[in-house]
N, C-alpha and C positions, 0 to 999 in steps of 0.2 A: 784295709784295701780302699782305694779311691775309685769311685765309679763316676764317670763323666758322660753325660748325654749331650750329643750334638744339638745345638740350638735349632738347626734346620731339619732335624729328623722328622719324618712323617709327611702327611698330606701337603702337596704343593697347591698353589692356587687353582690350576686347571683340574686336578683330581677332586679337590674339595667342591668346586663348582659343579662338576659332573655328578658326583654322588648326591649333593644337595638337590640337584635337578631331579634325579630319580625319586627321591623321597617327597619332593614337592608334588610330583605327578601322582605318586601313590596316594598321598594325602588328599589331593584334589578329587581323584576318582572315588576314594572311600567315602567322601562326603555326599556323593550322589546316591540316589536310590539304586539298589542292587541291579535292577533290570536295565539301568542306564549306564552302568559302568563298562568301560572298554578294557580289553586285555592290553596290558603294557608289555612291550618288548624292548630290548636293547639290541642294536646291531653290533654283534660281537660283545665280549665282556666289557662292561662300562669302563673298568680300569683293570690293571693286571695285579689283582690280589685275590687269592682264593677265599679268604675269610670275608672280604667285602661282598664278593659275588654270592657266597653262600647265604649271607644275611639278607641281601636284596632278593634272592630267589625265594626266601621264606615268605615273602609278600606276593608270591605267584607272578613275579616278573620273569618273563621267559627270554632266552637268548636266541637270536637268529644268527646263524653262522655262515650263511651263504646267500648269494643272489637268488638261487632257486627257492630258498625258503621265503625270501622277501617277495618274490613274484607270486608266490602261492597265497599271500595274505589277501583277505577280502575286507578286513576292517582292523581296528585296533589303533594303538599309539606306538610309534617307533621312536626311541631315543637314540640319537647318534652318539657313539662312544667318545670318550675324551681324546682318543688318538686321531679322530677324524676319519673321513672316508672320501673316496673319489667322487667326481661329478656324476658318474653313472648311477651311483646309489641314490642321489637326490632325484635323478631323472626317473628311476623306477618308482620311487615313492610318490612322485608327482603324478605319474601315469596311473598308479593304483589308487590315487586320491586318499592316501593314508596320512593321518595326522602325524606330523613330524616335529620332534623337539630336538634342537641341535645343541648338544652338550660338548661339542668339540672344543678343545682348549684354544683360546684366542691366539696363543703363540704358534700353535700348529696351523691355524687358519692363515696366519701371516705368511708362513712358508708356502702354503698352497697357492696363495695369491702371487708370490714371487715366482714360483715354478710356472704358473700360467703366463704371467707377464713376460718373462724372459724367453720362454719357448715360443710364445706367440710372436715375439719380435725376432724370431729365427736365430736366437742365440743357443749355443750348446750349454746344457746344464748338467753338472754333477751334483748329486745329493749324497752326502757322506752319512752312511748309516746302514743298518741291516735291511737288505731288500725284502726280506720275509716279514719284517715287523709291520704291523698294521699302520703305524704312522707313515712309514716310507711308502707303503702300498697306496695309501690315500694321497700322499703328495704327488707321486708319479701319476696317479689317476686324475690330477688336475692339469697335467702338462698338455700343451698343444703343439708338441714338436719333439725335439731331440733331448731326451733326459735319460740318465743312467745312474745307478747307485755304485758307490765305492764303499764296500763294507769295512775295510780295514787297511792297514799300512801295506801289507803284502800285495793286496789288489792294486793299490796305487802304484807300487813299484813295478808291477807287471803290465801297466798301461804302455802303449806305444808312445814314441816321442810325439810331442804336440806340434812341432814345427811352427810355433807362433800362433796356433789356433786360440781364439778368444773363447774362454769358458767362464761361466758363472758357477761358483761353488757355494752350495748351501749345506746345512748340517741338520741331522736329526736333533730335536730339542734336548735329548738326554745324552748326546754323544760325549765321549771323553774329551775335555777341552784341550789337554796336552796332545792327544793323538790327532785332533783336528789341525793343530798348528803344524805337526809333523807332516801330515798329508798335503797341506798347502805347500810346504817347502819342497816336497817331492814333486808335485805338479810343476812348480816353477823350475826346478832343476831339469825337468823333462821338456822344458821350453813351451809350456802352455802360458798364454797370456791370461793371467788369473784375476778375476774380479771376485774376491772372497767376501761373502756376506755371512758373518758369524751368527747363525740363528739358534745356537745353543741358548736355551732360556736362562735368564739370570739366576733363577732359583736352582737350576742344575749346577751352574758354575759355582754358586755359593756353597751348595751342599757338597760338591766334590772337593772344593778348596778346604772347607772346614774338616771334612773327613780325613783328608790327606794330612793336615796339620795335627789333628787329634791322634791319628794312628802313629804318627812320628814320635809322639810323646807317651805312647801307651805300651804296656807289656802284653796286652791282649786286646783284640777288637772284636766286637759283635756287630754284624750287619744284619738288619731285619728286613725281610721283604718277600714278596711272592716269587715262586719258582719261575714264572714266566715274565717277570719284571725286568726289562732291559736296563733301566736306570739303577736298579738294585745290584745287578750283576756288575755294572761298571763301578759302583761304589766298592763292591767287594774286591775287584781287581786293584783299585787305587789303594785301598787299605792294606791289602795283602803285600803290595810292593813295599810299604813302609813298615808293616808289622807282620812278621811271619805267622804269629799266633792269631789268625783271623778266622772267624767262623761266619758262615752265611746260614741264617735260619729263617723259618717262616713264623714259628711261634716258640714260646718258652719250652714246649715239649721237645723241640729239636735240639735244644742246647746240650752240648757235650763239653762241659766245662769243669775242670778239676783244679781247685786252688792249690797253689804251692807258694812257698816263700818268695820265689822269683817274680811272681805276679803281684805287683803292688798297685798298678794303675790300669784300669779297664775302661776302654772307650766304647760307647754304643752310638751307632747311627742307624738310619732306616731309610728305605726307599720312599719315593714320592707317593706311593699308593698304600703305604702301611698305616693302618688305623692307630690312633693315639692310645687306645686301651691295650693293644698288643705291646706297644713300646713300653708303656708303664708297667705291664706285667713282667716283662723281661728285666727291666731296670730294678724293680722291687725284689725280684727273685735273686738277682746277683747280689744286691746290697744286703739282703737278709739271710741268705744261705751260706755266704762265704765270709 
């Protein structure tokens, strides 16, 4: 059996930066006398991977899940998650005089600035992505005017005719690149005057392209990532389209893999929040056990 690991599997730049930031702050506080140490919080899970969050939580880093919890703080350190947050969160932190460490992905911050710029200039903005995802919530939270999310192809098809309306179209950094193109085509057919800015990050594009190609030449595919990870779910969809025998797992314990003679080539990829050690564990298990 041949087992091939995708070159781009695992932490992307933004996730690595956010996780490293948390550990740097943990290390900084631990070097202080105990009575001077501040409680460390993240606003929302720092990244979408349960194993990463569990490890960080073992250092007594606590997660704040709402504005109400944020407003209740009197002191401490708040680290902004990789997905970013809206302007109102920064305002609350400033009002509370809470030390803030911004671990937002720079590529997400770029989209936030674009959302602000174009809505401030009174342009209509569509952001393609899941409106419930924290990245999209944060981007919309930077708008200063008309912005709305298009979660999928069906939603685009259900939009009214544009009648020549000028629209700026942005995308969630982890959105499916092929579906982004399809939605742009739909908007144009509906007579919107489209200024499309492809804000899918390059790491996502490379990861999706490589996964698609690997799945096409594999008898079975394994996609590793957190259950709440948007980019992992998209990888699974892409791989499943090319290779029907595709599994989505969080750890090696979720693997339901039975070898038979028909499976000669196994491909493995992983979401942008999946730690290296989990990927290696799955890779070694498949290589050694089958």
